[in-house]
Phi, psi and omega in degrees: 000318179297318179300316180298317179299317180295325179290321181287332183234066184297330180295315180299315178301314181299314181293314184297334181291346177270357176259146188312317183250008183300327182291340181296324183290339184240003176048051182263155173284130184264009181302315179290327184296315181295327177291318179298317179298313180299318179301324182294346182260353182303131181095349177293116181264135182100186190248006180267138012258011198295303183287328179289324174301322182293333179118003178284147180261353174216163185299139175228170170300126195242014179298317179289324176298321177299312180299315179297318179301314178297316179299321179295317182300331181253012174086005184289334178285312180299328181272357177082011180287319181226140179279162169277113182221146181246353179234138183301318183297320178293327175296316178297314180301318179298314180298321177295317178299327180274000184058038178249003182282136173235135181286185185286356175274351179281138177271114184288157180234178182313127174081359179285157177267132183237132182249153181232146173242097185294143173268081185251201183300338177266359184074185177269128183245004180085001178253149180290131177251341188204156181215150177210186181242132180284121178275319179189167172242133182202128176050045177077013178237146174255127180257131185234163168237125187229142171266161179058041173251105189054042178060033176208173175266123186220157169271140177221168174214152182217152169300144184301334180258023182304132188294339181270354174287123184278000000 
């Protein structure tokens, strides 16, 4: 019955999915929604509104705040799909606690959260340094939308077996 209502009233379904609990009424998959929200932020330079929405009073590393902000906009935080997190390590820990964690041999899909362990001046330590949202998989590449990439929201892509994907 819910599916039929959603089919008859696609505009209502479309509008409600942008409200925190709107997806509950139509039992929809929110994978596309988080990607749409993230896409709407591409090109946003700086860190507003992400870390301030989270509750910080001064600038912080904001890639995780960006992912949480996007998740909140499509109702994923209220529904418990994704936690509100401001640090990559806490996001990974939550996914592991929920038994939703997949290692780097897993092929990610639309709307999934993807973490990276950068090979930087500290080397790779097995801890998440960065996070983004998977936009799509295509021809052996994973396409992402990430906040705090050169201080902006950007699309990026990596080989699916990229060594820095955690």
